[in-house]
N, C-alpha and C positions, 0 to 999 in steps of 0.2 A: 193261140190259147191265151186268154187274159191272165195277167199276173195276179197273184193272190193278194188281197188287201193286207196292209200291215196289221199285225196283232196289237191289241191295246196294251198299254203299259201295265206292268204288275208291280206289287210292292217289293219284289226282289230285284227290280232294275236299279243300277247304280244311280246315286243322287247326282244332281247337276253340279257342275264345278263351283267351288266356293273360293272366296278371296282368302289368301294366307293371312294368319294372325301375326302381325309384326310387333306385338307388344313386347315379346321377349327380346327383340332387337333394340327397340328404342327405350325400354324401361331402364336399363343400367345407365344410359346417358342422361336420362331425365333425373335419376336419383343422384348422379354425380353433379349435375347442375345445381340441384337443391343443396347438396352438401357444400359446394363451392360458394354458393350465395350465403349460406349460413356462416361459413368460415370467414368470408369477406366482411360480413357484419360484425362478427366477433373480433376480427383484427382491427377494424375501424374503432370499435369500442375500446380495445386495449391501447390503441394509439392515443385516443383522447384521454384515457386514464393515465397513461404515462406522462403526457403533457400536463395534465392537471396535478399529478403528484409532484412533478418537477417544479411547477409554479408554486404549489402550496409549501413545498420544502424551502424554496427560496424566500417566500414571504415570511415563514416562521423564523428563518435565520435573520432576516432583516429586522424583525420585531425584537429579536434578542440582541441586537446591536451589531450584527455582521453587515458587511458590505458585499453584495452579490450582484453581478451584472454580466451581461454578454451582449455581443452585437447582433448575432442572428442564431437561429436554431432550426434544424430540419429533422423531421421524424419520418422514417421510411422503413424499408425492409420487407414490404409485402412480397410473398405471402407467409413466409415461415419465420421471419425475424422481426425484431423491433430494433431499428437503428436510430440513435440520437446523435447528431453531429452538432457541435456548438463551436461558434467562432468567437475568439477573443473573450474567453471566460476569465473573470476576475473574482476572487473570493478573499476576504480579509476578516479575521476574527477580532473581537474587541481588545484582545491583549496585544495586538500588533503583528501577529503572524499573518502572512498573506501568501497567496498562490495565484499564478496567472499562466495561461497557455494560449497560444494563437489558435490552435486547433485541437479539439477533443472529439475523438470518434469512439462511440460506444455501441454495443449491441447485446441483445439477449435473444435466445430462442423464444418464439411466441408461446410454445408449450412449456417453457421453463423461465418465466419472466422475473424470477428472483435472483438469477445468476447473471451478472453483467460483466462483460469483459470490455476493456478500454485500451486505447492506443493514442499516444501523443506524437504525431509525426513531426511536429515542429519544436519538440522539446518543451521546456517550461522555465518559469522563474519563481523564486520564493523570496520572501522578505523576512528577515530576523528582526525582532523588536529592538535589539540593541546593536545589531550589526549591519543592517541595511540589506539591499537586494543582491541576489546572486542569480546569474543566468546559467541555465543548464542546457547544453546542447548534447544530443546523443544520437547514435545510430538507431537505437530502439529503446523506447520506454513503453512498457505495456503492463497490464495487470488485470485483476479480476476482484470482484466483491460479491460475496455470497453470505447466506446465513444472517439476514438482516435482523432476525429476532434474537440473535446471540449477542453477548457482550464480552469482548468486542466482536464485530462481524468477522467472517473469514476473509482476510485480505491477503492478496498476493501481488507484489510489485517487483518487476525485473527491469533493470536498465543495463544496456550494453553500449560500450564505447562512449562514455560520458566525459564531458569537459565542464569545468566550473569556472565562471568568471564573475568576480565581484563588480558591482556597478561603480562608476566613478563616485568617490567620496564615501563608499561603504567600507567596512572593515574587511580585511582579507579573509577568504575562506580557507580552511585547513588544507583542502585538496585542490589541485589544478585539474586532475583527470582521474578516471578509474575505468578499468577494463570491464568490471561487472559489479553491480550493486543489487542485492536481493533483500526484500523485507517480507516477512510472513507473520500472520497471527492466526492462531487456531484455538477456538474456544474448547474448554474441557469440562469435566465434572467438578462439583464442589466449588463453584464460583471461581474457577481458575482458567487461565489461558496461557498457551505457549507463545513465546515471541522469539523470532529468529531474525538476525540482521547480519549480513556479510558484505564486506568490501574486498574485492580482489583486484590486484594489479593497480593499486592506487599510486598516484604521483603527487607528492607534496607541493603545495604552492610555494614558490621561491621566497625565501626570507622569513617564513613563518617558523614557529617553534617546532612544528612537525618536521619541516625541512631540515632544521638544525639537528634534530635527533636522527633523522633518516640518513643524513649525509649523502643525499643523492640516490639512496637505495629505495626499493619498493615499499609501499605501505599496504598493510592488510589488516582486516578486522573480522572477527567472528564472535558473535554474541548469541548465546542460547540460554533462555531462562523461562521462569514461570511467574505470571502475575497472579496475585491473590485478590480476593474481595472484588471481583470484576463487576458485581452488581452495582458498585458505586461509580463505574466508569460512565458518567454522563455529566453534562454541563453545557452552559451556553457559550463557552469559549474554551480554548486550550487550558488557560489558567484555571477556569472553573472545573473542568474535567479532572485535571491532575490534582488540584486542591481538594475536591470532593472525594476522590478516590483515596488520597492520603489520609484525610480526616476520618474516613470509614475504616481505617486500619490496613489499607492496601500496602503490600510490599512486593519487591521483585527479587526472587530467589535466583541467583546466578548459578547455572549448571556448568557453563563454560564461557570464558572470555579469553580470547587470544588476540592480542594486538601486537603488531610488529611494524617498526620503522627502521629500515636498513638492518643493521646488526642488533639493534636494541629490541628486546621482546618482553612482553608482559603476559603471563599466563595466570588465570584465575580459575580455580576448580571448586570453589565453594564460597558460601557467604550470601548475604542479602543486603539490599538497600531499600530505603524509603525516601520520602520527600518531606523536608521540614517545612515549617510555616513560612520561611523566607524563600521557598522554592528550590533550595539547594539540597543535594543528596546528603543523607545521613546513613551510616551503616558501616559494616566491616566485611572485607573480602580477603580471603587467604590467597596469597599470590607468590609467584616466582618471577624474578626480574633477571634478564640476561643483559650484560653490559650495563650495570647500574651506574657506573661512573659517568658514562656518556649521557644517560638520562638525567642524572642529577646535575651535571654541569649545565645542561641546557635550561632546565627548570629553575636553577638558581640564578640564571641570568648573567653569570660572570664569565662564561665561556671557558672556564677551566674545570678540570676534573674535580668534582666535589667529593669530599670524604664520605664514604658510606659506613663510617665507624658506628657501631651499634646495631647494624642490620646485616652484618656478614663480612666476609673477607672483601676488602675494596678491590683486590686484584683478581677475585674469583670470576669464573665464567658466568655463574648465576647465583643468586641469593634467594632465600625464602624470607618473605617479609609480609607483615599485615598491612594491607591498604585500608586506611580508615578515613571516613568522611564525618567530621564533627566540627562544631563551632564555625561552620562556613568555610572550613579549610580541608585540604587533602593532605593526609599524612602517610608517609611510607616508613613504617616502624616509628622511631622517635623524630623523624625529620619532616618538617613542614614543607610541602612541595609548592602548592598553588591553591587558589580558591577552589572550593568544591564545585563541581558542575552544577549549573543552575538550569532547571527545567522551565521556569517561567519568571 
């Protein structure tokens, strides 16, 4: 018996096999590739922008009379950072202050390019206009700069295990070493800014006046205060910056100043200072001095215990006295101690 012929296909028969749609599989990778390409282009633009701003800043400083130079520069950090490494950086302002370092390493997150952190693995050197160069070696010198639109910017500097060596022919530096040095600035409201400086575990340079006061003991400093009229903190040099700020009415209100050298201590818990036309401090600070005879003996230069008559009991442990900067001199009560500190 013959087999029945196959029945013709109907609309209800299953459709023929189709190729699987793989767009859902390749689509995310394609989108990721596009994002990566766009981010790479953005990073390249930021890299060139960073180089351009660095060159423009250096050119502006040179036009204002600064000396700015480096041997080489490398920009990297792709994909999420901007790294700028500079070899043998030298910067000097017109008033004679200068800074140099063999290696400067800095970086910022690419998505936060206004906050830069830096590290000086080979230490640094600085030059004083009237004192000459000082070499600073350290276990760590690091810091950060943020808030470029503020005056001053938000600056943090921290140094650990520092040693200070004056160059041949330069004047001695007050310290030979310090366990820790910190410097911070924080901008605030009403054209004010907080300033904090601390030196811990300091060792006085042999033979200097600080060493004579310390008598081999440790040296420490803590300064906390507020700058006013910070809108005037600008200038083409350190002298121009400080002079312009002072001419605009700028003052520094001392909240706390604690300095110690061996058994001698100076504590200030109020008062303020400004900068005179000659660059020296002017103002009044309310202070307490521990071991005043040792301090006065060194500052008088005769090596003997100077009388503290007029400012308290010469044999007392501590005395209260007004520390005054006027006429280019530093006065402790009625006694003239030394020239007033000069900022430029």
